[in-house]
C-alpha positions as CSV (number, residue, x, y, z in Angstrom):
1,M,4.0,21.5,-0.1
2,G,7.2,22.6,-1.8
3,S,6.6,26.1,-0.7
4,L,6.5,25.1,3.0
5,M,10.2,24.9,3.6
6,S,12.9,27.5,3.3
7,C,15.5,24.8,2.9
8,I,15.5,23.3,-0.6
9,S,18.4,23.8,-2.9
10,G,21.0,22.1,-5.1
11,P,21.3,22.4,-8.9
12,E,18.6,20.8,-10.9
13,P,20.1,18.1,-13.2
14,S,19.7,18.6,-16.8
15,A,16.6,16.9,-18.2
16,S,16.7,15.0,-21.5
17,P,15.7,17.2,-24.5
18,P,12.1,17.0,-25.5
19,P,11.2,15.3,-28.7
20,V,11.1,17.5,-31.8
21,A,7.6,18.2,-32.7
22,K,6.4,18.9,-36.2
23,R,5.4,22.5,-36.9
24,R,1.7,22.9,-37.0
25,S,-0.1,25.4,-39.2
26,S,-1.9,28.3,-37.5
27,A,-5.3,26.7,-38.4
28,S,-4.5,23.2,-37.0
29,S,-3.0,24.7,-33.8
30,R,-6.3,26.3,-32.9
31,R,-8.1,24.4,-30.2
32,G,-11.0,22.3,-31.3
33,A,-14.4,23.4,-30.3
34,K,-14.9,20.5,-28.0
35,A,-11.6,21.0,-26.2
36,V,-12.4,24.7,-25.8
37,A,-15.8,23.8,-24.3
38,I,-14.3,21.3,-21.8
39,D,-11.6,23.8,-20.7
40,E,-13.6,27.0,-20.4
41,E,-16.8,25.4,-19.1
42,A,-14.8,23.6,-16.5
43,L,-13.1,26.9,-15.5
44,A,-16.5,28.6,-15.2
45,A,-17.7,25.8,-13.0
46,A,-14.6,25.9,-10.8
47,A,-14.7,29.7,-10.5
48,A,-18.4,29.6,-9.7
49,L,-17.9,26.9,-7.1
50,V,-15.0,28.8,-5.4
51,L,-16.6,32.2,-5.4
52,G,-20.1,30.9,-4.5
53,Q,-18.8,29.0,-1.5
54,R,-16.3,31.6,-0.2
55,S,-18.8,33.0,2.4
56,S,-18.9,29.6,4.1
57,F,-15.2,29.6,5.1
58,G,-15.8,31.0,8.5
59,G,-17.8,27.9,9.7
60,G,-16.6,25.3,12.1
61,G,-16.8,22.1,10.1
62,G,-18.5,20.7,7.0
63,G,-17.0,20.6,3.5
64,G,-16.1,17.4,1.7
65,A,-15.5,16.1,-1.7
66,F,-15.7,18.3,-4.9
67,E,-19.1,17.6,-6.6
68,R,-18.5,15.5,-9.7
69,S,-19.4,16.3,-13.3
70,A,-19.5,20.1,-12.8
71,S,-18.4,20.7,-16.4
72,V,-21.1,18.4,-17.6
73,R,-23.8,20.1,-15.6
74,Y,-22.7,23.6,-16.7
75,A,-22.7,22.5,-20.4
76,A,-26.2,21.1,-20.1
77,K,-27.5,24.3,-18.5
78,R,-26.0,26.4,-21.3
79,Q,-27.6,24.2,-23.9
80,Q,-31.0,24.6,-22.2
81,Q,-30.7,28.3,-22.1
82,Q,-29.3,28.4,-25.7
83,G,-27.0,31.1,-24.6
84,P,-23.8,32.2,-26.4
85,P,-20.5,30.3,-25.8
86,L,-18.2,31.5,-23.0
87,P,-15.6,34.0,-24.2
88,R,-12.1,32.8,-24.8
89,S,-9.5,33.5,-22.2
90,S,-7.3,36.6,-22.8
91,S,-4.2,34.7,-21.6
92,T,-1.3,35.4,-24.0
93,R,0.9,32.5,-23.0
94,P,1.6,30.4,-26.2
95,R,0.9,26.7,-25.9
96,S,4.1,24.7,-25.9
97,L,4.5,22.0,-28.5
98,A,5.5,19.7,-25.7
99,D,1.8,19.6,-24.7
100,P,-0.1,19.4,-28.0
101,E,-3.8,19.9,-27.9
102,L,-5.5,16.5,-28.2
103,H,-9.1,15.3,-27.8
104,P,-9.5,12.9,-24.9
105,Q,-10.5,10.2,-27.4
106,Q,-7.1,10.5,-29.0
107,L,-5.4,9.7,-25.7
108,L,-7.1,6.3,-25.4
109,A,-7.0,3.2,-27.5
110,K,-10.1,3.1,-29.7
111,D,-11.2,-0.2,-28.2
112,L,-10.6,0.8,-24.6
113,N,-13.6,0.4,-22.3
114,T,-12.7,1.9,-18.8
115,K,-15.3,-0.5,-17.3
116,D,-13.0,-3.4,-18.2
117,L,-10.1,-1.9,-16.2
118,E,-9.1,-3.1,-12.7
119,T,-10.8,0.1,-11.6
120,N,-12.1,3.2,-13.4
121,I,-12.3,5.3,-10.3
122,I,-9.7,7.9,-9.9
123,V,-9.4,10.0,-6.7
124,L,-7.5,13.3,-6.9
125,V,-5.9,14.6,-3.8
126,H,-4.6,18.2,-3.8
127,G,-1.4,19.6,-2.3
128,G,-0.8,22.0,0.5
129,G,-2.8,25.2,0.1
130,F,-4.7,23.9,-2.9
131,G,-8.2,22.4,-3.1
132,A,-10.3,20.2,-5.3
133,W,-10.7,23.3,-7.6
134,C,-7.2,22.9,-9.0
135,W,-8.1,19.7,-10.8
136,Y,-10.9,21.2,-12.9
137,K,-9.1,20.4,-16.3
138,T,-8.1,16.9,-15.2
139,I,-11.7,16.2,-14.0
140,A,-13.2,17.2,-17.3
141,L,-10.7,15.2,-19.4
142,L,-10.9,12.0,-17.3
143,E,-14.7,12.1,-17.2
144,D,-14.9,12.6,-20.9
145,S,-12.6,9.5,-21.3
146,G,-15.0,7.4,-19.2
147,F,-13.5,7.5,-15.8
148,R,-15.3,8.1,-12.5
149,V,-13.5,11.0,-10.8
150,N,-13.6,12.3,-7.3
151,A,-11.6,15.3,-6.2
152,I,-11.2,15.6,-2.4
153,D,-11.1,18.8,-0.4
154,L,-9.0,17.9,2.6
155,T,-9.8,19.4,6.0
156,G,-9.5,23.2,5.9
157,S,-8.9,23.2,2.2
158,G,-11.0,24.4,-0.8
159,I,-14.6,24.7,0.3
160,N,-14.1,22.7,3.5
161,S,-14.8,25.4,6.1
162,Y,-12.8,24.0,9.0
163,D,-10.2,26.5,10.5
164,T,-6.8,25.5,9.2
165,N,-5.1,26.8,12.3
166,K,-7.0,24.2,14.4
167,I,-5.7,21.2,12.5
168,S,-3.5,19.2,14.8
169,S,-2.6,16.0,13.0
170,L,-2.3,14.3,9.6
171,T,-5.2,12.1,10.6
172,Q,-7.5,15.1,11.0
173,Y,-6.2,16.7,7.8
174,A,-6.7,13.6,5.7
175,E,-10.1,12.7,7.2
176,P,-12.2,13.6,4.1
177,L,-10.0,11.2,2.1
178,T,-10.1,8.3,4.6
179,S,-13.8,8.7,5.1
180,Y,-14.4,8.4,1.4
181,L,-12.3,5.2,1.2
182,K,-14.1,3.8,4.2
183,S,-17.4,4.3,2.4
184,L,-16.4,2.2,-0.6
185,R,-17.9,-1.2,-1.1
186,D,-15.6,-4.2,-0.4
187,T,-15.2,-4.9,-4.1
188,E,-14.4,-1.4,-5.1
189,K,-10.8,-0.1,-5.6
190,V,-9.5,3.3,-6.6
191,I,-6.4,4.9,-8.1
192,L,-5.1,7.6,-5.7
193,V,-3.4,10.6,-7.2
194,G,-1.6,12.8,-4.7
195,H,0.0,16.2,-5.6
196,D,2.6,17.9,-3.5
197,F,1.9,17.3,0.2
198,G,-1.1,15.2,-1.0
199,G,1.6,12.5,-1.4
200,A,1.9,12.2,2.4
201,C,-1.9,12.0,2.6
202,I,-2.3,9.2,0.1
203,S,0.6,7.3,1.8
204,Y,-1.3,7.5,5.1
205,A,-4.5,6.3,3.3
206,M,-2.6,3.4,1.6
207,E,-1.5,2.3,5.1
208,M,-5.1,2.4,6.4
209,F,-6.9,1.0,3.4
210,P,-4.4,-1.0,1.2
211,S,-7.1,-3.3,-0.1
212,K,-9.1,-0.4,-1.5
213,V,-6.2,1.2,-3.4
214,A,-5.2,-0.4,-6.8
215,K,-2.5,2.1,-7.6
216,A,-1.0,5.2,-6.1
217,V,0.3,8.1,-8.2
218,F,2.7,10.6,-6.7
219,L,2.5,13.7,-8.8
220,C,5.6,15.9,-8.0
221,A,4.7,14.9,-4.5
222,A,6.2,14.0,-1.1
223,M,6.8,10.2,-1.3
224,L,8.1,9.5,2.2
225,K,9.6,6.5,3.8
226,N,8.5,5.0,7.1
227,G,9.4,7.2,10.1
228,H,9.9,10.3,7.9
229,S,7.9,13.6,7.8
230,A,7.6,16.1,5.0
231,L,9.8,18.4,7.1
232,D,12.5,15.8,7.1
233,M,12.3,15.3,3.4
234,F,12.6,19.0,2.5
235,Q,15.4,19.7,5.0
236,Q,17.8,17.6,2.9
237,Q,18.5,20.6,0.7
238,M,18.9,24.3,1.1
239,D,17.1,26.9,-1.0
240,T,19.8,28.7,-2.9
241,N,17.7,31.5,-4.5
242,G,15.6,32.4,-1.4
243,T,12.3,32.2,-3.2
244,L,10.8,29.8,-0.7
245,Q,12.0,32.0,2.2
246,R,10.4,35.0,0.8
247,A,7.2,33.2,-0.2
248,Q,6.3,31.6,3.1
249,E,4.5,33.5,5.8
250,F,4.0,31.7,9.1
251,V,0.8,32.1,11.1
252,Y,0.9,32.0,14.9
253,S,-2.8,31.7,15.9
254,N,-1.7,30.5,19.4
255,G,0.8,33.3,19.9
256,K,4.4,33.8,18.8
257,E,5.7,31.8,21.8
258,Q,4.0,28.7,20.4
259,P,4.8,26.8,17.2
260,P,3.3,28.0,13.9
261,T,-0.2,26.8,13.2
262,A,-0.2,27.4,9.5
263,I,1.7,28.8,6.5
264,N,0.5,31.3,4.0
265,I,2.1,31.9,0.6
266,D,2.8,35.4,-0.6
267,K,0.4,35.9,-3.5
268,S,2.9,38.1,-5.3
269,L,5.3,35.1,-5.5
270,L,2.8,32.4,-6.5
271,K,3.6,32.5,-10.2
272,D,7.4,32.3,-9.8
273,L,7.3,29.6,-7.2
274,L,4.4,27.3,-8.3
275,F,3.0,28.4,-11.7
276,N,6.0,29.5,-13.7
277,Q,4.7,27.6,-16.8
278,S,1.0,28.0,-16.2
279,P,-1.6,30.2,-18.0
280,S,-2.3,33.5,-16.3
281,K,-6.0,32.6,-15.9
282,D,-5.1,29.6,-13.8
283,V,-2.7,31.7,-11.7
284,S,-5.6,34.2,-11.1
285,L,-7.9,31.3,-10.0
286,A,-5.2,30.1,-7.6
287,S,-4.6,33.5,-6.2
288,V,-8.2,33.8,-5.0
289,S,-8.6,30.1,-4.0
290,M,-5.5,29.0,-2.2
291,R,-5.8,28.7,1.6
292,P,-3.3,28.5,4.5
293,I,-1.3,25.2,4.8
294,P,-1.8,23.5,8.2
295,F,1.6,23.1,9.9
296,A,1.1,20.2,12.3
297,P,0.6,17.6,9.5
298,V,3.9,18.7,7.9
299,L,5.8,17.8,11.1
300,E,4.2,14.4,11.6
301,K,6.3,11.3,10.9
302,L,4.5,8.6,8.9
303,A,4.2,5.0,10.1
304,L,4.3,2.9,7.0
305,T,4.6,-0.9,6.7
306,E,5.6,-3.2,3.9
307,E,2.5,-5.4,4.5
308,K,0.1,-2.5,3.9
309,Y,1.6,0.6,2.3
310,G,4.2,-1.6,0.6
311,S,1.6,-3.8,-1.0
312,V,0.2,-1.0,-3.2
313,R,1.6,-0.3,-6.6
314,R,3.3,3.1,-6.7
315,F,4.1,5.4,-9.6
316,Y,5.9,8.7,-9.6
317,V,5.4,11.5,-12.1
318,E,8.2,14.0,-12.3
319,T,7.9,17.7,-13.3
320,T,11.0,19.1,-15.0
321,E,10.5,22.8,-14.5
322,D,9.3,22.7,-10.9
323,N,10.5,25.5,-8.7
324,A,8.8,24.3,-5.6
325,I,10.0,20.7,-5.5
326,P,13.0,20.7,-7.8
327,L,13.6,17.7,-10.1
328,H,16.7,16.6,-8.2
329,L,14.7,16.4,-5.0
330,Q,11.9,14.4,-6.8
331,Q,14.6,12.0,-8.1
332,G,16.1,11.7,-4.6
333,M,12.8,10.5,-3.2
334,C,12.5,7.9,-6.0
335,E,16.0,6.7,-5.4
336,S,15.5,6.2,-1.6
337,N,11.9,4.8,-2.0
338,P,11.7,3.3,-5.5
339,P,8.3,3.2,-7.1
340,E,7.2,0.6,-9.8
341,K,7.7,3.1,-12.6
342,I,8.8,6.8,-13.0
343,L,7.1,8.9,-15.6
344,R,8.0,12.5,-16.6
345,L,6.1,15.6,-17.7
346,K,8.6,17.7,-19.7
347,G,8.1,21.4,-19.4
348,S,5.8,21.2,-16.4
349,D,5.9,23.5,-13.4
350,H,4.7,22.5,-9.9
351,A,1.1,22.6,-11.2
352,P,0.9,20.1,-14.1
353,F,-2.9,20.2,-14.0
354,F,-2.6,23.8,-15.2
355,S,0.6,23.8,-17.3
356,K,0.4,20.4,-18.9
357,P,-3.2,19.2,-18.6
358,Q,-3.1,17.1,-21.8
359,A,0.2,15.4,-21.0
360,L,-0.9,14.8,-17.4
361,H,-4.2,13.2,-18.7
362,K,-2.3,11.0,-21.0
363,T,0.1,9.9,-18.2
364,L,-2.8,9.1,-15.8
365,V,-4.6,7.1,-18.5
366,E,-1.3,5.2,-19.2
367,I,-1.0,4.3,-15.5
368,A,-4.7,3.4,-15.2
369,T,-4.5,1.0,-18.1
370,M,-1.5,-0.9,-16.8
371,P,-2.8,-4.5,-16.1
372,P,-2.7,-5.9,-12.6
373,V,0.5,-7.6,-11.5
374,K,0.2,-11.4,-11.9
375,T,0.8,-13.3,-8.7
376,S,2.3,-16.8,-8.8
């Protein structure tokens, strides 16, 4: 969503220095076999899904939620065939010590049983231009930790084949998410995680289904107040370096005399704008998977009430190296619409599910395990 506007600016405030990490030996810094399997099998599953479904993009409807447990299914298939392990990525980006490689079990208390939590269902909602595919690392880590995970493809996104240029409202754009929430049993609750413009989508869903949302996590996302649109939020600052202006390409499917119907992002600027700290293999995945961003939902002002939206516990996760939604803008949203707690991913770009997957996982587990608020 941060790439939608050509009007973000202002100097980013200095972040607190990251904790000093102990130097690890070359042997101990190598990824464990299990972590490698989770990461690369999930990548294979995501790539297969995206490329296998690409021919269906021209249809008129359909699509829906990302099928769960893709990494588990691909691992089982490989074991049955007794084939060789997938080759290691050729990415040369060194892993930052700020995001140490940990097994999912190390991120949870040994006695934690996710079934004992208020809810163990986490719903991942992508940002503008992204799709359920972007969560492949997060899905694998959360499922391995015992959570039930659903990653949603919003209308016209991911493998949902609806024409992006025909999306006329936030209601239409968020329909796959609201349909999923409507299908839940009365006793079921979920944790919503919204990235980027997905923050506006989960806010809309919180207003519609407050009783079904235990917690809402805004991940470098648009966390808007009542009566505000994403456009209003991003017009507060001007882009000083011009990256956003160069990256956005407006689509006028109804003619130049009519408002834009969608926005494309210049593929040559994807890394600088969105993935400046992410591995090259993930940038490649995004370059063949991102789709146009519908323009109408960006203009729509949200109607949010204290009784519904305000009753859901909110958490904000900041990303310190974000070129799309700079840290100062994230902090401004938190100041004007304070969440229950603010967490920070140091060294993360606008795609923490790529650049800091372990730290993101740990943060989501921390939020999920926070006990319900006691009411007097």
